[in-house]
N, C-alpha and C positions, 0 to 999 in steps of 0.2 A: 706314306702316312703323314709326313710333314706338310706336303702339298695339300692333302685333304683337310688337315687341320686349318691351314691358312684359308683355303677356299670356304670352309664353314664360317670362319670369322668374317670374311668379306661378304658372304651372303646373308649375314645377320644371325646365323645360328651359333651364338656364342657358347651355349652349353655343350653342343656337340664339338665345337672347336677346342674347348678346354679339355674335354674328355679325350679327344684324339691326341692333343698335345701331351697330356699326362701319359697316355699309353706309349707315345713315341719316345718320350724321355726315359720311361722305364725300360723300354726295349733297346735303347741305344746307350746313351751316356750315363744314365742314372741320375737321380736327384742329388746325391752326395757330391758327385763329380761336377755337375752343373753348378751347384751352390759354390763350390770353390772357384770355378772358372769366372763366375760373375760376382763373386764376393757378396753373396746374400745367403742367409741361413736356409738350410734345407727345409725347415718347418715353414718358413715364409713362402717358399716356392710351392710347397704342398697347399698351403692356404690360398695363395693367389689362384691356383689352378683347380681348386676344389669346386664342386657344383655351386656353392654360394660365394665363391671368391671373385675378386675383381683385381686383376693384375695391374691395371693402369697402363697407359700407353708407353711410358718410359720403360717400365719393367718388361712389358710384353715384347717390345722391340729389342731390348737387351737380350732376353731369352732367345728370341728368334735369330738374332744376329749370331749368337754363340753357337746355336745348333747348326746354322748354315756353315759356319767356319769349321765346326767339327766334322761335318760331312763333305766339305769341299764343294758346297752348293751355293748358288746364287738364285734365289727365288725372284721372279720378275712378274709384275702385275701388268696385264694387258687390258686396256679399256676397249669396250665395244658397246655399241648402241643396242637397246632392247630389240630393235628390228633385226639385228644380226643373229639373235638367238631364237627367233620365231615367236617371241613374246609380243603382244600387241599393247599399245598405249591406249587407254580408254579414258575419255574425259567424263568427269562426273557432273 
């Protein structure tokens, strides 16, 4: 689910990314524990990841780093060209 959340953010679907990240946090570490681990109030985390919230890059990557550490994961981004995915570039 964490990978799906990050994939959504990277593809530009921020609302889905935030929803998946909220669900992931609830299902794993919980907001209270995460807030202690990154030294941010739980209410602030809830606001950042709410549908109208905006976590900002620093907070987003701090949350993501903590979640990866908790799970013993390292997420890696791989670049590929549109032609690799079957998408075609169209000139306007």
